[in-house]
C-alpha positions, 0 to 999 in steps of 0.5 A: 517512460518504461511503462509505455514502452512495456505498453506497447510490447505487450500489444505485439504479442499474442499470450503475454505468460513467458513473455511477464515471467521472463520480463519480472525480475524474480527471483530477485529484491525488485519485482518489474513494476512497471511492467505490472503496470503496463499489464494493469493499463493493457490488460483483460479482466480475463486476464486479471481473474486467471492471473489470481488463480496463481495462489500461493500454493501456485506461486511464492513469494519470490516465484516468477510465477508471483509476478502473475498474481501482482500483475493481477491483483493490480490489473484489478485495482484497473478495473475498480477505478474504472466502476465495478466496484466488485473488486473491492471484495477480491481485493478485500480478500487478496489483502490477506495473502501470505505473500506480500508481493501481493498485499504490496500490489492491492495497495497499488491496485487501491491507489487506482481507485485513490486517483479517480475518486479519493473519498470512496476509498478513503471511505472501503479504508474507513472500514477495512481499517476495522478489520484484521491486522493485514487489512488494517496494513493495506488500509494506511498504505493504500492510502498513504501515497503523496500523490493521493493527498494534495487535496487538505481535507484527504489529507486531514481524512488520513492522518484521522485512519491513522490515529484509529489505527495506531489506537488499535496499536495499543489494543493488541495484545499478541505483538509477536505476531508476523502480522501485527510486525508487518502493521507496524512496520507500515505504520512506521512509514506513513505516518511520514506521508501525511504528516508532510500533505498536512503539516501543521494538523500532521505534527499536531496529531503525531506529537500525541503519538511522540508523547505515547509510552508504547513501545511498539508506538514507541517504535513506529514514531522513531523511524517515521520520525527518522525519514529524509521527507520530515527533516525537509519538511521541518528539520528543527521540529523533527531534531527536538524530537528524536531528542525527546 
């Protein structure tokens, strides 16, 4: 695996910064996520905290320097997964970062925690679901990951979380805010991930929203119906609801 090659390379380097900046893939459409995971696996808490000093004023969204911040955030997820619960508050702050790459890193970091303690992740994300729009977005992005939803009881709790957060969408008055659009976009794929993990219950919960007249909810549901994972799960059901 490419990440293993990177891990070996990092072990040979005394100073990682220039190597990471060169191999970041930025500026560009896709950051080098294999390298991000290698850094998270091999780095230290001190390194991760130093990389968090690359704040928005020092590292813009598409700069090579933001890659260091991304590595730091995912690395904190490893620390959290290893039992350093103080890092949850730091990730909570990072969930509100104006840079979308950093927000994606928060979800990736939280998923490392979910790998070792999904129940704890779900409990924490239930709290985030009551917060501002970007925190709600982080919550759904963190838990709607197929590898985390193999246990039906976890998938059921994720469906409940999605139901709660979608309910919150209906209550929002400012639908033009960028943060609102960011949450809406996440919900536009997350439902399909959760439904596929628990099809019978998932379809029942989703059908409640498929008949909801709210324009933004309708957009969210249409986007999910376009996802291939739902087509593979039940093409007939998808076709019927797409027509309706």
